[in-house]
N, C-alpha and C positions, 0 to 999 in steps of 0.2 A: 920174142919168136913169129909170128905172125907175118910180118914186113921182112922177111928172111935174113941176111946177113952185116948187110948195111944197116948201121946205125941210123936211126929216124929223126921226122922231122912231125914233134907234136904239137898241137896246137888243144892246149888246155882252155876254156868256156869257163871261166867262174868259180863254183866250188871243188869243177875240174881239175885243178888245178893243186890240190891239198895231194889225189892220188898222185899224179904224175912229175908233184913236186920228191914224195916219196920212191915213187920209180926211181926216178935222174940220181938218189942217191943210192938203191941199194945196185944198179946195174946202169952206172953210169957210161959207160963203151957202148952200153944202146939207143941212147940218145946220140944224135949231134947236136938237135937246136932246139931250144922250149920255144914256145909262143902262148904268153898269159893275157886272158879277156877276159876282163871286169871279175880280176882275179883277188887276194888278200893273203896276205903274212898270217895274220889274226883276225880275229874277231873282236880284240877287245874290247870297244868304241861303245860293242851291246853290253849295255848294263846282266848281271842277272838275274832281276826281277825280269826285265825283261824277255831278255831266253827261254829263260821259265816259261813264260804266259805264251810265246813265239809255239813253244813244245809240245806243250800244252795244251793250246789253240786245234794246232796241226792231230792232236791227238784225237780227239772231241770232234770235232767239227771239220774233220779232212774239207767235204766240199764246199762248203763256206771259207774256207784255209786256202786251197788249192786256186777258188776266185781269186780270195787278196792277196795271192804270191803273181798270179799270174798278171793282174794290175800295175804288182813294182817290175815284172820284168819286161812289159810292152806299153809304160804308161799312157802313150797315145794312142791302144789300142782303141779297135770300135771295140761292138759288143761283141760280133761275133767269131774275134780275133778271139777273147778275152776266155768266154766261152771254148774254142777248140782250143787255146793250151790248158784251162783248168782239166777241162776232159782226157788230155792226155794225163794231164800230173795226176790223176786220177786212175787211168788202170794203167799207167810204169809204177804204182804201188799202193799197196793201201796207209791205210791211215798211220799205222803201228812202223812199220818202215818206213814212211814221210817223215814223219816224227824222228825215231832215230838219224835218217841222215840229216834234216835239219840241227839236231844236234850235235852232229859229231862238222858239223859242216861251220855253226857258230861257237865253238868249245876248241875246235883245234887253232893251233899254235907251229906258222913252219919253221917260227926267227930263228931257232936252233939249225933247220938244215937248208935253209938257203944259200949260206957261208958258203958252202962244200959242192956248190952246182957251180963247177967252174964253165960247163959248157956255154956258149952266145943264147942269150933268153933276148927276146922281145914283152915289153907290158907293152899292153894296150888297152886303155881305161876310158870309157865316154867321159864327157866331163860333166854332165849332167847324170850322172847313171846315181836312181835311189836305190836300189839291190847292193849295192857297194863304190860307199861314197872313194870318191877319184882320191882321197888320200891316204887311202888303204893302197892301193894301186901304186902313188909313188915310194908307199914305205919297203910294197916289196920288188922295187926294182932298186931302190937303197939294197938290201940285203944281201942281191945278187951280186956276185962278182962282175960280170960279163954281160949285165943288160941294158937294155936301151931304153927310155920310158916315151909312152908317145901317147898325149890326151888327143882323144878324139873326141869331136864335135854328135853330138847327138844327147839322147840321155834312157835308153832300151842296153838293159843286160844282157839280149840277144846278139849274137856280133851280124846277123843278118837278115837287123832290122837299121832302121833311121841308112842315113847317106850310107853308102856304100864302098864313095871313088878313094875317099880317107884313107880306108879301112883297108883298099886293096894297094891304096900307096904303100902304106908302110910294111902293109906282108910284099911288098916287089923288091923294097931296099933290104930287107932285111935275109 
């Protein structure tokens, strides 16, 4: 509604794909196209014990967990980049909210919803992404009826990092 009467093209980075897919399934006329970057249909590749440990770690030691997560998102980041992203995360959510969000991200399963999304979709994923393995992106694309999967070089889970040329070419072609 904020974008006006025309359907929007939505860029969903990583776990934002969860809410974007649900929006597209409940209000398909509002979405013209979707770009998923570094996303997944589910994280059933993460064992339940590991999920519980990660969520508990975030809840009990959010400053250290935010630093660990920042290191995953920006694997070759300098100390000041990791510190800045860690501060940003801690200012964006307290420990309980961050833990609840991580739990949602690691337990959500979009596999039943994705085949109903018929709008054009572009799934971009960096080959070396340590946060969400590239196989998760391939699965996401395979479940969308009108999707194109484009692997990108690099290893950052954040779209504004690593080489931008491949990303810009893929977006321009879409």
